[in-house]
C-alpha positions in Angstrom: 102.0 93.7 102.6 98.6 92.4 101.9 97.2 93.6 98.5 94.2 95.8 98.9 91.2 94.9 96.8 90.0 97.3 94.1 86.8 98.0 96.1 88.8 98.7 99.2 91.1 101.0 97.3 88.2 102.8 95.8 86.6 103.3 99.2 89.9 104.5 100.7 90.2 107.1 97.9 86.5 108.1 98.5 87.1 108.5 102.2 90.3 110.5 101.7 88.6 112.8 99.2 85.5 113.2 101.4 87.5 114.1 104.5 89.7 116.5 102.6 86.7 118.1 100.9 84.7 118.5 104.1 86.2 120.2 107.1 85.2 117.8 109.8 85.8 118.4 113.5 85.0 116.6 116.8 83.0 119.2 118.7 83.1 119.2 122.6 79.4 119.5 123.4 77.8 119.8 119.9 75.6 117.4 117.9 78.8 116.3 116.2 80.6 114.9 119.3 82.6 111.8 118.3 80.9 111.7 114.8 82.3 111.6 111.3 80.6 114.1 108.9 80.9 114.3 105.1 79.5 116.7 102.6 77.0 115.4 100.1 76.2 117.7 97.2 73.7 115.5 95.3 74.3 117.5 92.2 74.9 114.9 89.6 72.4 114.6 86.7 72.0 112.9 83.4 69.6 113.5 80.5 65.9 112.8 81.2 66.5 111.9 84.8 63.9 114.3 86.3 61.4 116.9 85.2 62.4 117.0 81.5 66.1 117.7 82.2 67.8 117.9 78.8 71.4 117.2 79.6 74.3 116.2 81.8 74.9 118.0 85.1 78.3 118.1 86.8 79.6 115.1 85.0 80.4 116.9 81.8 80.6 120.5 80.6 77.5 120.3 78.3 78.8 117.5 76.0 79.3 113.8 77.0 82.9 113.5 75.8 86.3 112.8 77.5 87.4 116.3 76.6 84.4 117.7 78.6 84.6 115.5 81.6 84.6 117.6 84.8 85.2 114.9 87.5 88.6 113.7 88.7 87.7 110.0 88.5 84.8 107.8 87.4 82.7 106.3 90.1 82.3 102.7 90.9 78.8 101.5 89.9 79.0 98.2 91.6 76.4 99.1 94.3 73.8 99.9 91.6 71.7 97.8 89.3 71.8 98.3 85.5 68.3 100.0 85.6 70.0 102.9 87.5 72.8 103.5 85.0 73.1 106.6 82.8 74.7 105.6 79.5 77.5 107.8 78.3 78.4 106.0 75.1 82.1 106.5 76.0 84.7 103.8 76.1 85.5 102.2 79.5 89.3 102.3 79.3 90.6 98.8 78.5 87.4 97.1 79.5 84.7 95.9 77.2 81.6 98.1 77.0 80.9 101.8 77.7 81.1 103.9 80.8 78.1 104.3 83.0 77.2 107.1 85.4 74.4 107.9 87.9 71.9 110.6 88.7 71.3 112.0 92.2 67.7 112.4 91.2 67.3 108.6 91.5 66.3 107.6 95.0 67.9 104.2 94.7 71.2 105.8 93.9 71.1 108.1 96.9 70.0 105.2 99.1 73.1 103.2 97.9 75.4 106.1 98.8 73.8 106.3 102.3 74.1 102.6 102.7 77.8 102.9 102.1 78.0 105.6 104.7 76.3 103.4 107.2 78.5 100.4 106.4 81.7 102.4 106.7 80.9 104.3 109.9 79.9 107.7 108.6 77.4 109.2 111.0 76.2 112.4 109.4 75.8 113.8 105.9 75.9 117.6 105.4 73.5 118.0 102.4 73.9 121.1 100.3 71.4 123.5 98.9 73.0 126.2 96.7 71.5 129.7 96.8 72.0 130.1 93.1 69.8 127.0 92.5 67.0 127.6 94.9 66.3 131.1 93.4 65.4 129.4 90.1 62.1 127.4 90.1 63.3 124.7 87.8 66.5 124.1 89.7 64.7 124.4 93.0 62.5 121.5 91.9 65.6 119.3 91.4 67.1 120.4 94.7 63.8 119.5 96.5 63.8 116.1 94.8 67.3 115.4 96.0 66.5 116.4 99.5 63.5 114.1 99.4 65.8 111.3 98.4 68.3 112.2 101.1 65.8 112.2 103.9 64.4 108.8 102.8 67.9 107.3 102.5 68.9 108.7 105.9 65.9 107.2 107.6 66.5 103.8 105.9 70.1 103.7 106.8 70.3 105.4 110.2 72.4 108.3 109.0 71.6 111.8 110.1 71.6 114.8 107.8 71.6 118.6 108.1 71.2 121.3 105.4 74.1 123.5 104.3 73.2 126.7 102.4 76.1 127.6 100.1 75.8 131.3 99.3 78.5 131.4 96.7 77.5 133.5 93.8 74.1 134.4 95.2 72.3 137.6 94.5 73.1 139.7 97.6 70.0 141.9 97.2 67.5 139.2 98.2 69.8 136.8 100.0 68.2 137.1 103.5 64.7 136.6 102.2 65.7 133.8 99.9 67.3 131.7 102.6 64.7 132.4 105.2 61.9 131.6 102.8 63.6 128.3 101.7 64.2 127.3 105.3 60.5 127.9 106.0 59.6 125.8 102.9 61.9 123.0 104.0 60.6 122.9 107.5 57.0 123.0 106.4 57.0 120.9 103.2 59.5 118.3 104.3 58.4 118.2 108.0 61.9 118.6 109.2 60.7 119.1 112.8 59.3 115.6 112.9 61.9 113.8 110.9 64.0 111.3 112.8 66.7 111.7 110.1 67.4 115.4 110.7 70.2 116.4 113.0 69.4 118.4 116.2 71.4 119.7 119.1 70.9 118.8 122.8 68.1 121.4 123.1 66.3 120.0 120.0 67.3 122.9 117.7 67.6 121.9 114.0 71.2 122.1 112.8 71.8 124.2 109.7 75.0 125.6 108.1 75.6 128.8 106.2 78.6 128.4 104.0 80.5 131.1 102.3 80.4 134.2 104.5 83.6 136.2 104.9 85.6 134.9 102.0 87.8 137.3 100.0 85.9 138.1 96.8 82.4 137.6 98.3 80.1 140.6 98.0 78.2 139.8 101.2 78.9 142.4 103.9 79.5 141.6 107.5 76.2 143.5 108.3 74.2 141.4 105.9 75.9 138.1 107.1 75.1 139.0 110.7 71.5 139.7 109.9 71.1 136.3 108.1 72.9 134.4 111.0 70.7 136.1 113.6 67.6 135.3 111.6 68.3 131.6 111.7 69.6 131.7 115.2 66.6 133.5 116.7 63.9 132.1 114.4 62.5 135.2 112.8 59.4 135.0 110.7 57.7 132.4 112.9 60.5 129.8 112.4 62.0 127.8 115.2 65.5 128.9 116.3 68.3 126.9 114.8 71.8 125.8 115.7 73.8 127.6 113.1 77.2 126.5 111.8 79.4 128.9 109.9 81.3 127.5 106.9 84.0 130.2 107.1 87.5 131.0 105.8 90.4 129.1 107.4 91.9 132.5 108.6 88.7 133.8 110.1 90.3 134.4 113.5 93.1 136.6 112.2 91.1 138.3 109.4 93.8 137.8 106.7 94.7 135.5 103.8 91.4 133.9 102.6 89.2 136.0 105.0 88.0 139.5 104.6 89.9 141.9 106.7 87.3 144.4 108.0 87.2 144.4 111.8 83.4 143.9 111.9 83.8 140.3 110.6 85.4 139.4 113.9 82.0 139.7 115.7 80.1 138.2 112.7 82.1 135.0 112.8 81.6 134.8 116.6 77.8 135.0 116.2 77.6 131.4 114.9 76.8 128.4 117.2 79.7 126.6 115.6 82.5 127.3 113.2 83.8 125.0 110.4 86.8 126.5 108.8 87.4 125.7 105.1 90.8 124.0 104.9 90.9 122.7 101.3 94.1 123.8 99.6 95.4 125.4 102.8 98.1 122.7 103.1 99.5 120.1 100.7 101.3 117.5 102.8 100.9 115.6 106.1 103.7 117.7 107.6 102.0 120.9 106.5 98.7 119.6 107.8 100.3 119.0 111.3 101.7 122.6 111.2 98.3 123.9 110.3 96.7 122.1 113.2 99.4 123.3 115.7 99.7 126.9 114.4 96.1 127.7 113.5 93.4 125.2 114.5 94.4 124.7 118.1 94.5 128.5 118.5 91.1 128.7 116.8 89.7 126.2 119.3 91.2 128.0 122.3 89.6 131.2 121.1 86.2 129.6 120.7 86.3 127.6 124.0 86.5 130.9 125.9 83.2 132.1 124.4 81.5 128.7 124.2 81.3 128.3 120.4 81.9 124.8 119.0 
């Protein structure tokens, strides 16, 4: 068997992780037909990378030490130049020198990631905006800068993007207004309507995803979730109507396991334009993945085909 190069091995691991992390599907008549989609958080930060940021974000738990490292493996930095490195001061295993990391606030870093997507056949990046971040002005500024980087990188590399609003941990009291105001801000200040990089459906509706409704433990009710979905779908507040994906529990159809069980969630789930069930951790082997496909996902699709939801 031919030995795989370290770079090829790293890319294989990245692709496996990306596809496991992001529930990707081939939709029949949707903007995703015959496309590969990956999630892109853009949440990595290092000291002094943007707007007086004091510390590490998502690489370490506060302190740059091996005991506080929060990622599963260190990234390859081969696609970046030394000017783009964030110095950790930590040893680099058996190699000479110290470990280097990157910041998503750096446009050259994001462009390098999108170039890799283009080179390896990834068509679309689902870029995330977290409700808990956009409700804070300082964190909103960072989120906006990352989105700016993503739009530029998507245009440069011919990759499409769409926004995913992750509502995990958000303040339920102002959630609807928060999301609608930010969507208006994004469309207005980033000129999403005119951007060649932003994903649209066949009727030119901008694609947006609402991730996190219906999970056990969430404080969002079915009534509130439906109001938010309808607001995006119908374009309330002067906004254009959108094609709205639901990032929902794997057991959304049967209202059990990871899904809330109240009957009203059934109609809430079916108010989306498309459904993307969260499958991370729902199976742990190829055999179980095949069983999950046969016993759940094919039934999900059959259900949705009848009511023309992707």
